[in-house]
C-alpha positions in Angstrom: -0.2 0.0 0.0 1.1 3.5 -0.6 0.8 6.0 1.7 0.2 10.0 1.3 -0.9 13.0 3.5 -3.0 13.8 0.8 -3.5 12.3 -3.0 -4.8 14.6 -5.7 -6.5 13.1 -8.6 -6.1 15.2 -12.0 -3.3 17.0 -13.1 -4.7 20.0 -14.5 -4.8 23.6 -13.3 -7.1 22.8 -10.2 -5.2 19.9 -9.3 -1.9 21.1 -9.4 -2.9 24.8 -7.9 -4.0 22.7 -4.9 -1.2 20.6 -4.6 1.4 23.7 -4.8 -0.8 25.6 -2.1 -0.5 22.5 0.0 3.3 22.1 0.1 3.6 25.9 0.5 1.5 26.2 3.6 2.5 22.8 5.0 6.1 21.3 3.1 6.3 18.4 5.5 3.3 16.7 4.0 3.6 13.9 1.5 1.5 14.9 -1.4 0.9 12.5 -4.1 -1.0 13.5 -7.4 -2.2 11.3 -10.1 -3.1 11.6 -13.7 -3.8 9.2 -16.7 -2.0 11.6 -18.7 1.2 13.2 -17.8 0.0 16.7 -16.2 1.2 18.9 -19.0 -1.1 16.8 -21.1 -4.2 17.7 -18.8 -7.2 19.4 -21.1 -6.5 22.5 -19.0 -3.6 23.2 -21.6 -6.0 23.6 -24.0 -7.7 26.7 -22.7 -6.8 29.4 -24.8 -8.7 32.8 -24.1 -7.6 34.1 -21.0 -8.4 34.4 -17.0 -10.7 36.9 -15.8 -9.5 39.4 -13.3 -10.5 43.0 -12.0 -6.9 44.4 -12.8 -8.2 47.7 -14.1 -5.2 47.5 -16.6 -7.6 48.2 -19.7 -10.6 49.4 -17.8 -10.2 51.4 -14.9 -13.9 51.6 -14.0 -14.0 47.8 -13.9 -14.8 46.4 -9.9 -15.0 43.1 -8.6 -18.9 43.7 -7.9 -19.3 44.5 -11.6 -17.2 40.9 -12.4 -19.4 39.3 -9.8 -22.9 41.0 -11.1 -21.7 39.8 -15.0 -21.4 36.5 -13.5 -24.7 35.9 -11.6 -26.1 37.6 -14.8 -24.6 35.4 -17.3 -25.5 32.2 -14.7 -29.3 33.0 -15.2 -29.1 33.3 -11.7 -28.6 29.9 -10.7 -24.9 30.7 -9.4 -24.3 30.6 -5.5 -23.5 34.1 -4.9 -21.2 33.6 -1.9 -18.9 31.5 -4.4 -19.1 34.0 -6.6 -18.1 36.9 -4.5 -15.0 34.9 -3.2 -13.9 34.1 -7.4 -14.3 37.9 -8.1 -12.6 39.2 -5.2 -9.6 36.8 -5.0 -9.2 37.0 -8.8 -6.7 39.7 -8.7 -4.2 37.7 -6.2 -4.2 34.7 -8.3 -3.5 36.4 -11.3 -0.2 38.3 -9.6 0.6 35.1 -7.7 0.6 33.4 -11.2 2.7 36.2 -12.8 5.6 36.1 -10.1 5.6 32.0 -11.1 6.8 33.3 -14.2 3.4 33.2 -16.4 4.2 34.6 -19.5 0.9 37.1 -19.9 0.7 39.5 -22.7 1.6 42.8 -22.4 0.5 46.5 -22.8 2.7 49.1 -24.6 3.7 50.1 -20.7 4.4 46.7 -19.8 1.2 45.6 -17.5 -0.7 42.4 -18.2 -3.3 42.8 -21.0 -6.7 42.9 -21.0 -9.2 41.9 -23.6 -13.0 42.0 -24.1 -14.7 38.7 -23.6 -18.4 37.4 -24.0 -20.8 38.2 -21.0 -18.5 40.6 -19.5 -19.2 43.9 -19.2 -15.5 45.4 -18.9 -12.4 44.2 -20.8 -10.6 42.1 -17.8 -9.7 38.9 -19.5 -5.9 38.4 -19.1 -4.3 36.5 -21.4 -1.2 35.0 -23.1 -2.0 35.3 -26.7 -4.4 32.2 -27.5 -2.6 29.7 -25.3 -3.3 30.8 -21.8 -4.3 27.5 -20.3 -0.7 26.2 -21.7 1.5 29.1 -20.4 -0.2 28.8 -17.2 0.1 24.9 -16.6 3.4 24.8 -17.6 4.5 27.2 -14.7 2.3 25.2 -12.3 4.1 21.9 -13.0 7.3 23.0 -13.1 6.7 24.6 -9.8 5.3 21.0 -8.2 8.5 18.9 -9.5 10.8 21.9 -8.0 8.7 21.6 -4.1 9.3 17.6 -4.4 5.2 16.5 -5.1 5.0 12.9 -6.3 3.3 13.0 -9.7 2.2 9.4 -10.9 1.4 9.9 -14.7 -0.3 7.7 -16.7 -2.1 5.7 -14.1 -5.7 5.0 -14.4 -7.9 5.4 -11.0 -10.6 3.0 -10.9 -11.8 3.5 -7.7 -12.5 6.1 -4.6 -12.5 4.0 -1.4 -15.1 5.5 0.9 -15.6 3.4 4.0 -18.0 4.7 7.1 -18.9 8.5 5.8 -14.9 8.9 5.0 -12.8 8.9 2.3 -9.7 6.8 2.6 -7.9 6.5 -0.5 -8.1 5.1 -4.3 -7.3 2.1 -6.0 -5.6 2.9 -9.3 -4.0 1.0 -12.2 -0.5 1.7 -14.4 -1.3 1.7 -17.7 2.4 1.0 -18.3 2.4 -2.2 -17.1 -1.2 -3.1 -15.6 0.1 -3.0 -12.0 -2.6 -2.7 -9.3 -1.9 -0.2 -6.3 -4.2 1.1 -3.1 -3.3 4.5 -2.5 -4.1 5.4 1.4 -4.2 9.3 2.3 -5.8 11.5 5.2 -7.6 13.6 2.4 -8.7 12.8 -1.0 -9.4 15.7 -3.6 -10.8 15.1 -7.3 -9.6 17.1 -9.7 -10.6 15.2 -12.9 -11.8 17.8 -15.3 -15.1 17.4 -17.5 -16.8 14.9 -19.6 -17.3 16.6 -22.9 -16.4 13.1 -25.0 -20.2 11.9 -23.4 -20.9 14.0 -26.8 -19.8 12.9 -30.7 -18.8 16.8 -31.3 -16.5 18.6 -28.5 -13.6 20.7 -28.0 -12.5 18.4 -25.2 -9.7 15.9 -25.5 -10.2 12.4 -25.6 -9.1 11.9 -21.8 -12.1 14.0 -20.9 -14.6 11.2 -20.0 -15.8 12.1 -16.5 -13.7 9.3 -14.6 -14.3 11.4 -11.6 -18.0 11.9 -11.5 -18.3 8.6 -12.4 -16.7 7.3 -9.8 -18.3 9.7 -7.0 -21.7 8.7 -8.4 -20.8 4.6 -8.3 -20.0 5.7 -4.2 -23.4 6.8 -3.6 -22.6 10.6 -3.7 -24.8 13.1 -5.6 -23.8 14.9 -8.7 -24.7 18.8 -9.0 -26.5 20.3 -11.7 -25.5 18.2 -14.6 -28.3 19.3 -17.0 -26.0 22.2 -17.5 -24.0 21.3 -20.4 -22.4 24.7 -22.1 -22.0 24.3 -25.9 -19.3 26.3 -27.3 -20.8 28.5 -30.1 -17.4 28.4 -32.3 -16.3 24.8 -32.7 -14.3 24.5 -36.1 -16.4 22.6 -38.3 -16.6 19.8 -39.1 -13.5 18.7 -36.4 -15.6 20.4 -33.4 -12.4 21.5 -32.1 -12.2 25.4 -30.1 -12.1 28.5 -31.9 -11.6 30.8 -28.8 -13.8 33.6 -27.7 -10.8 35.3 -27.8 -11.2 35.7 -31.8 -14.6 37.3 -31.4 -13.0 39.3 -28.4 -10.6 40.6 -30.4 -13.4 41.6 -33.3 -14.2 38.9 -35.7 -17.6 38.6 -36.6 -20.3 35.9 -37.0 -22.0 35.7 -40.4 -24.8 33.8 -42.5 -25.2 32.6 -45.6 -26.6 36.3 -46.7 -22.8 37.9 -45.1 -25.0 39.4 -42.1 -23.9 40.2 -38.9 -27.1 37.6 -37.4 -26.1 38.4 -33.5 -27.7 42.1 -34.2 -31.2 40.0 -34.3 -30.5 38.4 -30.8 -28.3 40.4 -28.4 -27.9 43.6 -30.1 -26.1 45.2 -27.5 -23.3 42.8 -27.1 -23.4 41.0 -30.5 -20.7 38.4 -30.8 -19.9 38.8 -27.3 -23.2 38.0 -26.0 -22.6 34.9 -23.3 -22.2 31.7 -24.9 -25.6 29.8 -24.5 -27.2 32.6 -26.3 -24.5 32.6 -29.1 -24.8 29.1 -29.7 -28.7 29.1 -29.8 -28.6 31.9 -32.2 -25.9 29.8 -34.4 -28.4 27.0 -34.0 -31.4 29.0 -34.9 -29.7 30.5 -38.2 -29.1 26.7 -39.5 -32.4 25.8 -38.9 -33.7 28.6 -40.7 -31.7 27.5 -44.0 -28.9 30.5 -43.2 -26.3 28.3 -42.8 -23.6 27.3 -45.3 -22.5 24.4 -47.0 -18.5 23.5 -47.6 -19.3 24.6 -51.3 -20.6 28.3 -49.9 -24.0 27.5 -51.0 -26.7 28.2 -48.5 -29.0 25.7 -45.9 -26.0 24.3 -44.6 -24.9 23.1 -41.4 -22.3 25.9 -40.2 -21.7 29.7 -40.1 -18.9 31.6 -40.8 -16.6 33.3 -37.9 -14.7 36.3 -40.2 -11.3 37.7 -39.2 -10.6 39.0 -42.4 -11.1 42.9 -41.5 -8.9 42.5 -38.3 -5.9 41.9 -40.8 -2.8 39.8 -40.7 -0.9 41.4 -38.1 -3.4 41.4 -35.6 -4.5 37.9 -36.2 -1.1 36.9 -35.9 0.0 38.5 -32.7 -3.4 37.9 -30.9 -4.8 34.9 -31.6 -2.0 32.7 -33.8 -3.2 29.7 -32.7 -6.3 29.8 -33.8 -5.2 30.9 -37.2 -3.0 27.6 -37.0 -5.9 25.2 -35.6 -8.2 26.5 -38.8 -5.1 25.9 -41.5 -3.5 23.1 -40.0 -7.1 21.0 -39.6 -9.5 22.4 -42.3 -7.3 24.4 -44.7 -8.3 27.5 -44.1 -6.5 31.0 -43.9 -8.3 32.8 -41.6 -6.3 36.1 -42.9 -7.9 35.6 -46.5 -11.2 33.8 -45.8 -13.6 32.7 -43.0 -13.7 30.1 -40.8 -16.8 27.5 -40.8 -17.9 27.2 -37.1 -21.0 25.4 -35.3 -21.7 25.2 -31.7 -19.7 22.2 -30.1 -19.9 20.8 -26.5 -17.3 22.5 -24.4 -18.0 22.8 -20.6 -19.8 21.2 -18.0 -21.2 23.6 -15.3 -22.6 20.7 -13.0 -20.5 18.2 -11.3 -19.4 17.3 -7.7 -21.0 19.4 -5.4 -18.7 21.1 -3.2 -18.7 23.7 -0.4 -16.5 26.8 -0.6 -13.5 25.3 0.7 -14.1 22.5 -1.7 -15.4 19.7 0.7 -17.7 17.3 -1.0 -21.2 17.4 -0.2 -23.2 14.1 1.0 -26.7 16.5 0.8 -27.7 19.6 0.9 -26.5 19.8 4.4 -23.9 16.9 5.1 -20.4 16.9 3.9 -18.2 13.9 3.2 -15.1 13.3 5.5 -11.5 13.4 3.9 -13.2 13.8 0.3 -12.5 17.3 -1.4 -12.9 18.8 -4.8 -12.3 21.3 -7.6 -12.3 22.9 -11.4 -14.4 21.5 -13.8 -15.2 18.4 -12.1 -16.5 19.8 -9.3 -19.8 22.3 -8.7 -19.4 24.9 -6.4 -21.7 26.7 -8.6 -19.9 29.8 -9.4 -21.3 29.4 -13.2 -24.8 28.1 -12.3 -26.6 27.2 -15.7 -23.8 29.1 -17.9 -20.3 29.8 -17.7 -18.9 33.0 -18.8 -15.9 32.9 -21.1 -12.3 33.1 -18.9 -14.0 32.5 -15.9 -12.8 29.0 -16.3 -9.4 29.2 -15.5 -10.1 31.5 -12.9 -12.3 29.0 -10.7 -9.2 26.6 -11.1 -6.7 28.8 -9.5 -8.7 30.5 -7.1 -10.7 27.3 -5.8 -7.5 25.2 -6.5 -5.5 27.4 -4.1 -8.8 27.8 -2.1 -9.0 23.9 -1.6 -5.7 23.1 -1.0 -5.3 25.7 2.0 -8.3 24.0 3.6 -6.8 20.3 2.6 -3.4 21.6 4.6 -5.3 22.5 7.6 -7.4 19.4 7.6 -5.1 16.7 7.5 -2.6 18.9 10.0 -4.0 16.7 13.2 -5.2 14.0 11.5 -3.9 10.2 11.0 -3.8 8.0 8.5 -7.0 5.9 8.3 -7.5 2.1 8.9 -7.7 0.7 5.4 -7.1 -3.0 4.4 -6.2 -3.1 0.7 -6.3 -6.4 0.1 -10.2 -6.8 -0.5 -10.0 -3.9 -3.1 -7.0 -5.5 -5.0 -8.7 -8.9 -5.0 -12.0 -7.4 -6.1 -10.5 -5.0 -8.8 -8.5 -8.0 -10.3 -11.5 -10.2 -10.6 -13.3 -7.0 -12.6 -10.5 -6.4 -14.8 -10.1 -10.2 -15.4 -13.8 -10.7 -16.4 -13.6 -7.9 -19.1 -10.5 -9.1 -20.7 -12.2 -12.7 -20.9 -15.5 -11.5 -22.2 -16.7 -13.2 -25.2 -18.4 -10.5 -26.4 -19.4 -9.2 -29.9 -19.5 -5.7 -29.8 -16.5 -3.1 -30.4 -15.8 -0.5 -27.7 -15.7 2.1 -30.4 -18.7 1.1 -32.1 -20.8 1.2 -29.2 -19.2 4.6 -27.7 -20.1 6.1 -30.9 -23.5 5.3 -30.7 -23.9 6.4 -27.1 -22.4 9.7 -28.1 -24.4 10.2 -30.9 -27.6 9.6 -29.0 -26.6 12.6 -26.1 -26.1 14.8 -29.0 -29.0 14.3 -30.8 -31.4 13.8 -28.0 -30.0 16.3 -25.4 -28.6 18.9 -27.4 -28.7 22.5 -27.4 -32.3 22.6 -27.8 -34.5 19.8 -26.0 -37.9 18.6 -25.0 -39.7 15.9 -23.1 -40.5 13.7 -25.9 -37.0 13.7 -27.3 -35.3 13.3 -24.1 -37.6 10.3 -22.9 -36.6 8.4 -26.2 -33.4 9.3 -25.7 -33.4 7.8 -22.2 -34.7 4.6 -23.8 -31.9 4.4 -26.1 -29.1 4.7 -23.8 -30.4 2.1 -21.4 -30.7 -0.4 -24.7 -26.9 0.8 -25.1 -25.9 0.2 -21.6 -27.5 -3.3 -21.3 -24.8 -4.1 -24.3 -21.8 -3.2 -22.1 -21.3 -6.9 -21.1 -21.1 -7.7 -24.5 -18.1 -5.8 -25.5 -14.7 -7.4 -26.7 -11.1 -6.6 -25.7 -8.8 -8.0 -28.7 -5.8 -7.2 -26.6 -5.5 -9.5 -23.4 -2.3 -8.9 -22.0 -1.1 -6.5 -19.4 1.4 -4.2 -20.9 0.1 -0.7 -22.0 -3.4 -2.1 -22.8 -5.6 0.9 -24.1 -8.5 -1.1 -24.5 -9.2 -1.5 -20.9 -9.2 2.4 -20.2 -11.1 2.7 -23.0 -13.6 0.1 -21.7 -13.6 1.9 -18.1 -14.0 4.8 -19.9 -17.0 4.0 -22.0 -18.8 2.6 -18.4 -18.2 6.4 -17.2 -19.6 8.2 -20.1 -23.0 5.7 -19.7 -23.4 6.7 -16.0 -22.6 10.3 -17.1 -24.7 10.6 -19.9 -27.9 8.9 -18.2 -27.1 11.6 -15.0 -27.2 14.2 -17.7 -30.4 13.4 -19.5 -32.3 12.5 -16.2 -31.5 15.9 -14.7 -32.4 17.6 -18.0 -35.7 15.9 -18.2 -37.0 16.7 -14.7 -36.1 20.7 -15.1 -38.9 22.0 -16.8 -37.8 25.8 -17.9 -35.1 27.0 -20.2 -32.6 28.2 -18.1 -28.8 29.3 -19.5 -27.6 26.4 -21.7 -30.2 24.1 -20.6 -33.1 25.4 -23.2 -36.4 23.5 -23.4 -38.6 23.8 -26.4 -41.4 22.7 -24.5 -40.9 25.2 -21.8 -39.4 28.2 -23.0 -39.4 30.6 -20.0 -37.3 30.7 -17.1 -39.2 29.3 -13.7 -37.9 30.9 -10.5 -40.9 29.8 -8.9 -40.4 25.9 -9.1 -36.9 26.0 -10.3 -34.5 28.6 -9.0 -32.6 25.5 -7.5 -30.0 23.2 -7.6 -30.6 19.5 -9.0 -28.8 17.0 -6.6 -28.5 13.2 -8.7 -28.1 10.1 -7.1 -26.9 7.2 -9.3 -27.4 3.4 -8.8 -27.7 0.9 -11.7 -31.5 0.7 -10.5 -31.9 4.1 -11.5 -31.4 7.6 -10.7 -32.9 9.8 -7.6 -33.1 13.1 -7.9 -33.3 15.9 -4.8 -32.7 19.8 -4.8 -30.7 22.5 -2.9 -31.5 26.2 -2.7 -29.6 28.7 -4.1 -27.3 31.4 -2.3 -28.6 34.6 -3.2 -26.7 37.0 -1.3 -25.8 40.0 -3.8 -28.2 40.3 -6.2 -32.0 39.7 -7.0 -32.9 37.6 -10.3 -34.2 39.5 -13.2 -34.8 39.1 -16.6 -31.7 38.2 -18.4 -31.1 41.0 -21.3 -28.0 41.7 -23.8 
């Protein structure tokens, strides 16, 4: 058995920032960080546009209160406002801390951190490193972890959360290199496992974003919060789905339909292309539905619209958004200096996740916490995003609540001893499960089942939803879930058996997808990213509350939890 004072699962921004804070506050603690990829390959590295903070470099009139209001309004008033206040008040300090670590932010002419406009923000407050902000931050964090002596288990897959007597005691993990199993015991376990974009067939998320942490939490009998709120980013590069950052629109790009018209004037006249993502994604979808999309041959009525940068000029494009130009050129052969990019909405972010309080401690219910279990980042739901996240608030959440959760963990473990834990039953059970999977004489390929599952989620729980469609979707998901025991693995070996990982990830996707659809079916209103065609209005009377979904193989039970409203009363959301 491996022992650590703290074990963090997930090597992205939230997990890395938490680990750094723990060793800063208590250098004597033995901190382990495990990730199924190398930490620098975590999906955080793909975050492009920037990180929001009221530095007042570009706009001296900006305030944390304005940032908080924009965030709450963008969330369609479902965000917990005590958590939003922490997020926006602490934003400047975490950005300056990153700068002092060595993060190479873009600069103004007088040397200050540059800040750009972003969707839903009333001021220019998004700090950036060109359009590679996540890359710049994550590299520095991981370098700092190595310098501080944090033990990193890269390319290990965590199979199970060990939860006994209401206490998180450790995990069971699998070394991808050779199939070795290990039980890790810890005084505190933190999940920072990221999102679940691979539940859908078109997503900006990397292949590792399969919702493993959420699935393990659900299997352990703990709830998932607000899973119906899935963000579609308006500008996924067609047809590949990779992200064209909101930074491109922040720098002045236009969205145009087959008529060459900037159609956002019809949907958000005051903000145009910089409306929040839920509004912009629905606008693009409506334009396509109305026959004003574009085909690859340039003819009308097709599946995408254009993102037009040509008026920005080559110098600005190559200076401010070079990576987005490179993506379009490399993946679809478009030179954005000379021609517009084809885009349509792509699944991007999970507002819901593992429910936590503002110290990152996981909730068992609306008023109970789990001993020794913490979470932060996209895998968690402290609910600073509510029903819709504003761009550049995700990196901010990772570093603010990564730091805050790390500080809470450092204090939590100081006076605690390692829990009593018998590793043998967990190792034996896991070996039997893996062996059964290897020996399974099925007829279906993993990729076949996964693709169909992703197609169903996209078709039956997309940008627009209805009861009839979602009920059919749940039926189809359950039919596919029944086929899981009929998948077949070709690779029966132990060395670098990626098929085993894919099979385990498929299980995670199936659990998460069912929770999303069930929660969405039961929220009979439209709010933020959750847009019901049969319930087009927001219903504060019945649904100004958080969903808590409890998974079991027999079905999903739902409960609800109040929203913290401490700063701003809900009002009509207009842009």
